[in-house]
Steps between C-alpha positions, in 0.01 A plus 500: 500500500783732574642471146166607354490801720857596405420457134193712525688772687771491234246529222327791670833679542583443132164632391537807724846575346351456156216741574745753645718475189201539272362794686813714492504765234761440238634856501586480875699172436697671219572801716623279784731302271644812336555664839717224645826373357559142389755457777243602763248251359754220492611579856137491620452163333810358659388629841153353453652158415724525806202593721308199359784264571546636856127464574515143368801420718334650810177305437695170451698564814187563694350178368821303589494619863130405523352844537124480525293642208762422235363252246713283271301618197585865585864409522502316168310778318741754640793290393367469144430874477859567598628244254289632209596863576869410512477308168323793341766738618767262372336501156487876491868511588578255221306703247688818613834328462407373159381840389825658622704236310294558186555876522872456559532277190333757269725663247565862560 
């Protein structure tokens, strides 16, 4: 029963994020992107991945010591979120390195 509740909560969160993204005006999103530098956005992404991994480690440590209220499914979901976010960041880094190498190999 707990897995069904977790799945439903995850689906509700995903739908809420989708509705938020769809309701934001497009001009505001463009203004935000042009106002911040790429380095700032990349730094924020790295910090968010780090925060996700730290939260996952704290949750798994709490489960390991037997803290009440910590469910195994929450630990596993948190671990998977941290893993997926790290893999996504790694892919972004790989694309950036590939783009840099392609630019460096262009004739002048």
